[in-house]
N, C-alpha and C positions, 0 to 999 in steps of 0.2 A: 412192553410187549416182546414176546419171544420171536425167534426166527420163523417158526411155523406160522405165527399170526401174520407177520408181514407178507409172507409168501401167499397165504390164503387170501389176504386183502388184495394183493396184486392180481391174483387169479380171478377174483370176483370183478375187479375193475376192468380186466382185459377180456372177460368172457365174450367169445364170439368175434373178437377183434384181433387180427394178426398184424403186429407192428414189427418193422425191421429197424435195427439200429446199426450204426457203424461200429464194428468191433474196435475197442480202444481201451486205453488205460494208462495209468501212471505209476511209477515207483516214487514214493514220497520220502522214504526213510530206510536206511540200512544201518543196523547195529552189529558190530563185529565183537564177539566175545571169544574167550579162549576155547570154549567148547562148542559154540554154535553161532550161526549168522542168522539174523532175522531181517526180513525184507517186508516193508509195509507199503500199501498203496491201494489202488482200486482198479477194477477192470470190468468190462461188459463184453458179452459176446453179441452176435448179430440178433439175438432175441431179447437183448436188454438184461440178461442175467449174468451173475458171476460165473465165470467158467469153472468147470469141475477139476481142472488141473492146470499146472503151469510148468514151463521149462525154464530152468535157470542155467546160464552159462557164466562161469567165473573161474579164474585161475587155471584155465585150460581144461576144465571138467564140465560135463553137462549133467544136470540133475532133473529128474522128472518128479514133480511134487503134486500129489493128489490129496494128501492129508494136511490141511492147513486151517487156521482160524478164519472164520467168516465174520466180518464186522459191518455194522451199519454205517453208511455214509450219506446222511440226509442232505449234506451240502452238494454232493455230486448228483443225487437223486433230483434235487430241485433244478440244478443247472441243465441236466440232460432231459428233464421232463419224464423221468421214469416213474412207474406206478409203485415202486418200492425202493428202499435204500440199502438193501443187503447186497452191496457190491464191493465192499472193502475186504481186503485180505491181509493176513500176516503169515508169511512163510517162515518156517524154521528149518535150517539146514545144518548138518553137522559140520564142525570145523576141526577135523582131526589133525590137520597138518601142523599147527594152525595157519590158515591163510592170513596174511597181513593186508593192509590197505593197498599196497603196491600190487599184490597178487590179484586183487579184485579188479584192478584197472585193465587187466589182460582179457579183453573180449567179454566184459560183463554185459549181460543182456537177460531180460525176462520176457518171455513170450507166452501167448495163450494158444490153444489148440489150432486155431485157424492160421497160425503162423505169424500173426500180428505181434510185432515187437513193441513192448510197452515203452512209453516215453519217460525219460528221467525228468522229474519236476525241477531239478536244479543240476548243475554240474556234479558228476560223480563224487568229486572230492568234498563237496558241500553236503552231500546226502549221507556220507559215512560218519557215524558217531561212535 
């Protein structure tokens, strides 16, 4: 099923019911390439949806990311009791410098619009591949 199908199923299940969720999320993986950096994980806003943008701090710079891959995460859906699983993300950032692993450690953080900083699923040094 496509993204639209999952969202319409969620809307049908939630019709007339307003649920609140704790905004939260995790960074599960970071891939550092010569031309780009990819960050993968999951996040939900207070409505149980994937936020529409992210803020990434790394190497002394701040990046606003609104264009990213949306991914299904049925494991998180089940764990949180969400009506849909479209809460995974993969962010792609340019790496023009290029930044190395040591540079990423300088103030690395990913946050969502409500200011919630996402949790690292493991120590930063273990997330970077």
